[in-house]
C-alpha positions, 0 to 999 in steps of 0.5 A: 533428973528425970526416972529413965534417966537414972535407969540409963545410967545404971545400965551403962554402970552395970554393962561397963561393969560387964564390958570389963569383966569381957575384957579381962577376960579377953585377955586371960584366954589370951585373945588379946596380947597382953600389950593391947590388954589396956586398950581391949579393956577400955574398948569392952566398958566403953561399948557395954556403958553405951550399949547399957544407956541406949537398951535401959529403958527397952528393958525395963520401963518400956516393956512395963509401960507397953504392959500397963497400957494393954491392962488398961485397955483390956477388959475387966473379963479378959483380965480375970479370964487370964489370971483365973487361967493362968492360976488354974495351969500352975495348979495342975503342975503343981500336981505334976511336980511331985510325980516329975520328982521321981525321974532321974537327973536333969528331968526331975530339975526342968521337967516340972519348969517346963510344965509351969510354963506351958500349962500357965500359958495353956490356961491363959489361952484356954480361959482367954478365947472361951472368955464370953463363956467363963464371963457367963460363969462367973455372972451367974454366981455373982449378984453384980457384974461390970460393964465389960462382964456384961458386955461380954454375954450374949444376951447383953447389947449396948450402943453408944451415943455421940455428942451430935446424936444427943444434941440433935434431939431425934434419938429421944422419940426414936428410944420411946418407939423401943427401936434401939435394942439393949442398952444406950451408953453415954461415957463421962467423956461425951458428956464432959463434952456436952458439957462443955459446950453448955458451958460456951460463950457463943449463944449458939453454942450454949443452947444446942449443949443445954438442949443435949443435957435437957435430952439425956435429963429426959431419957433418963427418966424415960423406962422404955429406953433404959439409958446408963452414963459409963466411966469407962474411958480410952486414956491413951486417946485425946480426941472425942471421936477416936475414944468412941470408935476405940470403946465401941471396938472394945465392947463390940457395940455400934455407935448411934450418931448423925455426924458424916465424918465419924460414920466414914471413920468408923466404918474404916475401922470396921465399927457398926455405925447407926445414923439417924440421918439415914435412918430419917431418910428410909422412913420417908414416904415413897412417891411415884411419878404421876401420883398427886400430894398436896402441899403449900407453896411458901418460897420461890425456887431456883428456876423462873417460875418455879415455886417450893414447899415441904411435906410434913417430913422436910421433904422438899417440893419443886413444883414447877411453875408454882410461883404464882401460886406461893402463899397458897396450898395446892395439889401437886402431881410428882413428875420425877423422885430425887434420892441425893446425899443431902436427901430426897427431892420431889418435883412435880407440876401444879393440878390444876383440874380442881 
């Protein structure tokens, strides 16, 4: 028998007793004749019991669970600011209670209670809206700060890393250049997913997971790229990508990834996304039609007579009439540059002048 079912039974008994009292009052007031009195009492008891059975969880466990979930989701700095504001408001209400006690009745009984509610709510709202200033003030007087408190400070910057960008490995080189400002955060649930991939029975997945763990180990030893493992979690969400988006919204920080789907989902929810693939495409060399590049033709193209080569940054170069030069390094004159979803493609013709 569940706890919620027990509460429903208790609610049914209490509301049924209330229905009994209501039926008796109804008979005493003359609203129902003495002949119809037992039926009216029975109906009121049954209605009260039914209402109690249905409403008991919504008056007890449901509000408690909602409050518990809200408290778990709220950053620590918000909770501390709310409690401090409530205490400050109640303290002001206590100071006002003494002069208000000299007022005539019923003001001396009602006004202290109204002041306590008003100033308590006002204190919570005031410090809640100024929580960043409050966090900065408190952090200056305490030896340590929590992650949420630091995130509330305008001087602290964080970037969340997802599993795909860690396995990709380029993040280590990017961080080495100090392009990423602030501390990179790896949530514990991302680390657990990475470990799960590393323990996979599939050889390819296992190698990818181990590569990701090696990348993290390498980044932790790099003082130029501060990295932190955080235990912050979003317990009400199951999927790792959804947890990342929710955590990024809570900390008001961007997510670093190269996962296309995560990129789109995060953007829809208003979370800033730093995509490594988009960065790689943005920093590739720009070539204009008529310029000459040197490329090794290594394979045939899709069309007859085409040859294909690649630049050092991975850009594909399609060489018209380049099939006959396969295995050779040739100067190619650029004729056209296309930007596609897969990346940049360069079309050209062999330079036969040399």
